[in-house]
N, C-alpha and C positions, 0 to 999 in steps of 0.2 A: 779454194780458200773463201774467196769473196762469196760464193754461195752459202757456206757455212755461216759466214759473218752476218749476211743477209738474213737467214732464219733467225739467228741469235737476236740480231738486232730488232727485228720484227716482234718476236716475242717479248723482248724487254720492252719495247715500247707498248705493246698491248697491255703486258704487266703493270708498269707504272702507269699507264692510263687509267686501269681500273683502280690502282690504289689511290690515286688522286682524286677518283670519282668516290670511293668510298669515304676517305678523309673529308672531302667536300660535303658529302650527303650528312656526314656525323655533325659537320659544324653547321650546316643549315638547318639541323633539327635539334640544335642544341635546347631549344624553347618548346619543342613539340613534347606535349604530353605524353608519358607513355613510351618515348622512344627508348630504344636499346642501342647502345653504342655498337657498331658492327666494325668488323676486322676481315680482311681477305687474306688468305695465306696459298702459297702457290708450292707446287713441288717442281724440281727439276727435271729436265726432260732426260729419260732413261739414255738417250743416244748421246747426250751431251751436247743438243742444238737448242740450247737456251732454256728458257723456261716453260714447265709444263701447265697443266690443268692447275686453274685458282679456283678456291672456294670462299664465298663471302658468308660469315656467320653471325649471330648475334653474340655478344660476351653477355653471359648470364650465368648466374650458380644457381641451379635449383634449390639447394639447401637455404642459401640466403633468401631466395625469393620466396621460400615457405615462412622463414622466420619472419619476413616482412609483411606478410600478410596475416600472420598471427600477431605481431605487434600493432598492426595497422587496426585489427578488431579490438584489443586490449584497450588501445588509444581511444577510438572511437566509443567505446563503452563508457571510459571514465569521463570524457568530455562531454557526452550528452547527459550523462547522469548528474555531473557537477552544475551543469547548464540549468536542469530541470529542478534540482535541489536548491540551488541558490535561491530561486524565486521564493520556494515555501521557508527557507530560512529567514530571508528577509521581511517575508509576511509576519511572521512570529516573533521576530526580533525587535520589530516596530513597536515602541511604547503605546502609541496611538492605536493599535488594534488589541491591546493586552486585555484578555478575558479576565485575568487575574487583578486587573484595576477595575474592572466592573464589577466583579465579585465583591471586592472590598469595599467599593462604593456602596453596594446595597446593603451590607452587613453594618457599615457605618451609619447608614440612614435609619435602619432598624435600631441602632443602639441610642440615636438622637430621640427615635419616638419612644423608647423605653424610659427615656429621662423625663418626659412629659407625656404619658400616654393619653390625658384629656384633651391633647392638642390635635385637632383634626389635619392641620397642615403639616404636622411632622408624619404622620401617617401617609399623607397624599405623595410626600417626597420618597417614601417607600416604593409607592405605585410607580412613581417616575423612575427610580434607579432599577427597577425590576424591567420596566420597559426598556432602558437604555441597555440592559446587560444582555436581553434577548436580541436587541439589535446587533450586539456586537457579536453574538453566537451566528446570528443570520449572517452578517457581512462576513465573516471569516468563514464559514460554511460555503457561501457563495463563491466565494473567491478560490477555494478549494475547487468546486465542482468546475469553475471556469479552466481551473488547471487540468482537470480530468477531460474536460472537451478538446482542451489544447492538446492533451496527448494523444486522444483519438484522431484527432486531425493529422498529427504527426505520425502516428501508425499507417493512416491512408496513404502518405507522402512518401513514407520510405518503403512501405510495400509496393507500391508503384515503381520506384526507383530500382529495389531489388529485382521486380519482375523483368524491367527493362533490360538488367545486367543480364540475368538469367537468359533472356531470350536472345541477345547479342552474342552471349557465350556459344548457345547451340547453334546460331547461325555461323558463328566463324569456325566452328566445330565441323561443320558441313562443308564450307569453302575449303578448309585445310584438309580434309579428308579426300576431298575430290583431287586434290593434285596427287596424291598417292606420296611415296616415299622415295621415288628414283629419282635419279640424277638428271634425266632427260627432262623431266618437268618439276624444277624445284618449286617450292612453296614461297611465294612472297614472304620476305620477312615483316612487311608491315603488317600481315595479318596475324603473325604472332605476337607483335607488340600490341595491337589492339585487344587481341584475346586476353593477353596477361594483364592489360589494363582495366578491361572489363572485370576479369576476376578479383583483381585488387580492390575496384570499387565496390565490388559484391562484400568483399571482407569488411568493409566499413559498415556494412549493414548488419551482417552477422558473422559468427565464426564458422568458416568453413574448412572442408579437407578436400584436397586435390590429387588425383590419381592419373597417371598416364595411360591410354589407351593404346593397343598394338597399333591402330592405324593412326595415330598422331593427334588424336582427340583428346582432349581433358576432360576427365570425368568429376563432377562437383558435387559432394555432399555437405550435408548439414553437421553440425558438431555432435549430433546424436545419431547419426548414420543415415537418415533420411536422405534419398537422392534427390538433386535439383535439376541436374543435367547428367544424361546417361549417352551410350551410344547411339549414333545414326541421328544425330540431332534431336533426340526426343528430352523433353523438360518437364518440369512441374512448376505450378505457379503458386504463389503464396496468397492466401485470402484471409479475410476477418470475419469471424463469426462472434455471436453473443449468445451463449446457453448456459443459463435460462436468461440472464442478464443482457438485453440487446443494446445496452449502454457501454458494456464492457466487454470491448472487442479483444478476441483470442485469436492466434494465428492457426491456420490450417493449410494443408497442401491439397491442391487439386489438379489431376492429370490435364495436359493440355489437350490432349484428344478427347477427353470426357470429362466437364466441368463438373459433372454428378459424382465422380470418385473422389471422395475427401478422406483425408487422413490427418488426424491431430498431430500437432507440433509439440513437443516438450520446450515450450517457450522458457522455462527456468534456466536452460543453460545455453539458448540462442547466441548469446553474446552480441557484440557489435552495438549499434545504435538501437536496433530493435530490441535487444536483450537489455539494453540500458532502460529503454522505457517500461519494459516489463518489471524489471528489478525496481525501478523507482516508484512505480505504482504500488508494488509489493511491500517495500521497505517503509517508505515514507507516507505516499499520498494517501492509500487506503488507510494504515492505521491512524493518521492522523485525523482523518476525517470521522472514523468509528470512535477514538477518544474523545473527540469533541462532541459527538452526539451522545455517548455515555456520561459525560461530564455534565451536559444540557438537562438530560433526562433524570439522573441521579439527584442533581442540585434541585430542578424544580418540584420533583415527586418527594424529597424531604421536605422542603418546604411546604408543600399542600399537604403533608400528612401532619406536620406539626401545626400549622394554622387551623386545621380541623379539629384539634385537640383544643383549642382555646375560645375565647369569647370576644365577640366583636364589641365595636364601640356602641352597636346598636343594642348589645344586650343579648345577641344570638350566637348559637354555636357556629365555629368558624367553619367556612367553605375552602374550595380549592382557589388558589390564586392564579394559578395557572392550567391552561386546558393543553392535556398531551395528546398528541396524534395517533391516529390509527394507521398503519402502514400495510400496504397490499404485499403478499408474497409473490414469488416468480415460479411459474410452472416450467419444467423442463421440457423439452420439445419431444422426448420419448414418452412422456405420460400417456396413458390410455384411458384414464377417467377423464370426468368432467369437473372435478371439484376446483373450487378456488381456494384460497387461503390468505387470511389476514392476520396481523399480529399488533399486539399494542403491550405497554408496559403496565401489569397490574398493579393497581393503586397501593401505595404504600411499600412496593418491592423493589425501588431502584437501587437498593444497597446489594441486591443478587445479580444485578445486571453486569455481566461481564463484557469486556471490549472486544467481541467478535461477531460474525455473521452465523447464521444457523442453517443447519440441512435438517429438513423434516422429510421422513421416509414413511410410507406405509409398509410396514414389514409382517403384516398378517391380517387376515380377515377383520381382525377387531384390535390391530396392534398400531400404535405409532412409535416411532423412535426419533428423538430429537438430539442431534450432535452440533456441537460449537466447531467452527472451522478458524482455522489460521489465517494469516495474510495471503499464504500461497492457494487458499480454497482446497486446503486438506483437512480431513477429520482429524481432531485432536483427541488423541488416545485418553480414555478414562472419562471422557465427557457426555456419553450417551446417556440419555434419559428414556425409559421405555415406560410406556403407559398402555395398559392392557383393557379389555371390557368395554370397547367402544362399538358404537355402531354408526357405520359410515352411511347408512340409508337416510340419516337426518343429521342437523348441522351438530359439529362437535366442538366443544368450547375445552380447551386444556389451560390449566392454571396449577396454582401450588395445590388446590383441594384434589386435582387429580392424581397426583402423586401417591404411591403406597407408604403409608406412615410407619410401616414395620422395617422399610428398608432404609438405614442411615446414610446409605448414599443416594438416596432417591428421594429426597425430600423437598427438594426445591427444583422449579423449572427455569431457572435463572431470571427469575421475575418477569417472565413471559405469560402473556395471555393470548393463545392462538385459537383462532376460529376457524374451522374446516367445513365448507359448505358440503352438502351431500354428493356423492357421485365420485368418490376416492375409490381406486383399485388398488390391489396389492401391486407393489413395484413403483407408484408414482412417488415421484419427489418433488420438493418444494424448497426453494430457497427464501431465507427471511434475512433482509438486510435493513433493520429497523433504526440503525445508528447511522447510516448513510446519510441520512436526511432530516435527523432528529433536531440537529441544531437550529435549522432554519425553520421548521414546523410548528414548534412550541409558540403558543399565544398566551397573552393574558385573560385569565377568566373573568376578571372585573377591573374596573378602572376608577373603584371607590377606595379611598382611603380606610374608610370606616370599615371595611372588610378585614383589613388587617386586624388578627386575633391577637391582641396583646394580652390579655386577662386569662387566668385560668378558671374555667367555669365552675370550680368546686372551690369552698373554703372550709376551714376548720376552727373551732374555738373551744374553750374551755369553760367549765361551769365555775361561776365565781364563788360558790361553796366548796369548790375542793380545797383540799388539806395540802396535796402534794403540788409539786411545782411542774408537772408534766405539761407538754404543749404538743399540739397537732403541726407536724412539720414536714416538708417535701412531699406535698400532694403530686402525684404523678397521675395524668390521664393517659391512659393506653387505648381506649376504643370509645370513640363517642357514640357509636351505635348503642352500646350497652348504658352509657353514662346517662344518655337522654331520659331512658325510662326511670332512672333513678332520681334524675332532678324532678321528675313528677312526683315523686313519692316520699322526696327528702323532708325531714332531715333524719340522718345516720346517728344513731346513739352508741357510743364505744364505752363500756363500763368496766373500770379495773376491779377485779374481784379478790384480788391478792394472788400470792404464789406465781407472779409473773403472767397472769392469765387476764385476758381481755373478752368480755362479751360483746358481740356485734349485734344491734336490735334496729329494727326498721322503724317507721313513723308510728306504726301502731304498737310498738313495744313487742314484736314477736323475735323471738331469737332467730337470727341468721346463722351464726356461726360462733364458734371459739377459737380464739387465737392463745396456744399455750408456747411460751418461751422457756428455755432452760437457764436462762440468765435474764438481765435487765437490759440487754442491747434489743429494743423493741422497733426492729426495722421489718419493714414491709407486713404490717398488722394483717390487712386482708388475705394476702397471699398465705400468711399462716393460718388464717381461718378458712382458706379454701373458696375465698368470695372474690378474688381479684379479677379473674376472667369474666365472673357474672357480673359484678359491677362496672368493670371497665376502668377502674383506677386504683390507686394504693397509696398509702402514706406511711410514715414513721411518727414515733412518740418519743419525745426526748425528756430528759429530767428524770425525776423520782416521783411518780404516782403514789398516791396513798389508797387504802381500801375505799372502795365508795366512790371515787372520783370518776368522772363522767365528762365525756367529750363529744361534739355534736359536729356532723358533717353536712353541710347543707348547699344550696346554690348560691353563686357568688352575685346575687343582685345588686345592681348600681355599684359594682366593683370596676368602675371607669377609670381609677387610677392604678388598678394592677397591672405588674407589667411580669409576670411570672412566667407565662407563656412567651412574651415576648423575649425574656432571657433566653429560653429553651430554644427560640428561633435563632438567636444571637450565636448560640452555642454549637448549631450546625456547622459553623464556619471552621471550628476546629476538630470537630467530631470525626471518625473515619467513617465516611459514608459512602465509600467509590470501592469497587471490586477490583483488584489488581489482575488476576488470572481464573480462567475459567476451571480449572483443576485446582481444588483445595488440598494443599499437603499438611500432613498433620504436625501440630505446633509451630506451623508456619504464618507468618504476617500477611495477610491476604486482602487487606483494605487499608485506604489511607483517605486523606481530607481533600477537599476539593482543591485546594492551593497545591497542594501536594501532587495530585492528579495530573492539573494542569502544568505544574513545573516539569513533570515526568515527560509530558508530551513534548514541550518546548526543548527540554534536554535531549532527548531522543533525536529530535530534528538537528539540533545543533552537532551533536556527535555523530551522527550519519555523514551528514555534509562535511565536516573537517575530515573523517576518514575518506570520503570520496575526494576531497582537495589534495589530500597526500598522495592516494593512489593515482589521480591525474599527473601530478608532478613526477611520480616514479615512471608511469606509463609514456610520458613525453619524453623524457630523458631516455628510456629504452628505445620508443621509435627512433629517436635522432640519431643514435648511436647505429642501430640497425641500418637506418636509411644511409648513412655515409657508407656503411660497410657494403652495402648494395651498390651506392653510387661510385665507389671505388672502382668497381668492374664494370658495371652496366651503364654508368652516367658518363656524360660527354665532357672531356676536361679542353677547354680551348688551349692551355698550354701545350697539352701533349699533342692534340691535332695540329697546332701551329707549327711544332717541330716536325711533326709526319709530313706536313706540307712542304716544307723546305725541304727534307730529306728526300721526299718523293719527286719534287722538282729536280734536285741534283740527278738522282737515277734516270730521271726522265729524260735530261739533256746528255748524261753519259750515255743512253741508248741510241739517242739520235745521232751521236757521235760516231757510234759504231756503224749505222747505216750510211752516214756520210763517208766514213773510211772504205766501207764495203763498196761505195759507188764510186770513188776515187781508184781503188784496186781494178774494179771492172773496167773502168774507162781506159786504165792504163793498158790492161790486157788488149783491150779491144783494138787501141791504137797500135799495138805491137804486130797485130795480125794484118794490118793494112799495106 
């Protein structure tokens, strides 16, 4: 009997010693990152001689662990997105940076100059306000560019961190597989903890799926199915490439054994911190920079166009107030030709410019297709503009004149003027990003206030001998290229011949055309006579003229106090001069004013940031709940371990008592035999 007690007591001492060791290990590692609570379980000896073999295992629920990884990815995505969005939101919500304030100041100064057109100082204030507005555009664009550089730096950091985790998981897989799955050589539990921690940290960088291999390895895949860690410790690394834009880094996968083997990554659904950077760039950063560039170009082009239709304080036809830049296009690496490409805004076409990047493809031996891209770099359906009959052996210039006039859907080239140098091959592609840097590249074309053209170059008058009360009104200049020859041959005589008919004669009294109206609403007289495009201007006649009444149209000499073109410049503030969307919908509103354009940009930033904050709050709560769920099983509880420690101490003492009793019985038996 003492022999049985000795075996039972010895096994009990050993078992409780292991239990005390497991509990002590749990307590010691309560602050160890990634440590999973351990538990030792025993089976009874089949012959009734105490405790049998014990097994120490980690307390972890695979379903909870998968949920924790998923919620960690979602939380990391939301947190990173909000962190980036808050910077841009704060930038545009600061009144000191407001582009709207700068635009309002410019138009206020124009109105002041209109109040006293002969005062040069008022015109000089217009130039000063214009420069101040350009400075605001440049400052805001540079801050967005700095944010883009910061995003690229974060891409580098997070990709390196992700690659470190991928390598660690692969190494842990090899070490764990080397132990096998037999009882004779159990896997060290700390290796399993470290591998799970590395996988959890990788889930912060991106959303992943994890599968169990037969040999105990963990196979890790991206959310779109791309493999990161496979069997035998093989793995792929993330890299950053830019094609065609080297400054816009895109994710790729490369084999560890051969870095030349690359595979594109669908970064749109990558998730985690890396996915948040991609989403922030596509949803806020790039659209904001593009819309800022669009506003800068459409505003300055509209002011240029209108100023060229007026007369300066020096008595000359107006010139451009702003110098608009030319932008170089980007060649794709796969191009086989040697052509280069550049793009500029075609003068006077700023209203046609949409807030998009563009893809130019050589689709035939003499054909080019220009397509607009959305913020994700995808071609927008219905945006293709096809231009034929080109010769790529010499320089090709594409603009509105290149379009097919018989095709109503192919009349404009989005306000672009594209130049392709010789050497393009079929299949070559080019990326055009004119709006990405437009806001910081526009310059003033003049610093003279006298060049602000406030006067209309043409004035009209009536003959004092007229019997009626007809008057020349609303002279609108549309093309100074054709107005200039007219000014050299002025005046123009308009004679009312009765029956709602006017004759238009030149300075030599030669008949140029006849305007026939069906009523006494004499609007656009030259258009009615078919002369508006030829002469480059038009006018209305108000009142009731009598037969024989005549009117003269001539150059506005010494019209220093005239502000008619200045009023047209001010009117641009409320005109719809900015294009909303690249695809025009029938009966849809597709343009808005400068202030509406800027307000839409700021509103989009605020709304997207607000949504991100709401999502962050929700994902924070979900992750906290999942973490508590995970910790309830896998986390170390001091209260529970302290209770176990007391219990195992007591059972250890009882087991020691069994040994003591066995010893006493053995001693008694031994004494009885002496």
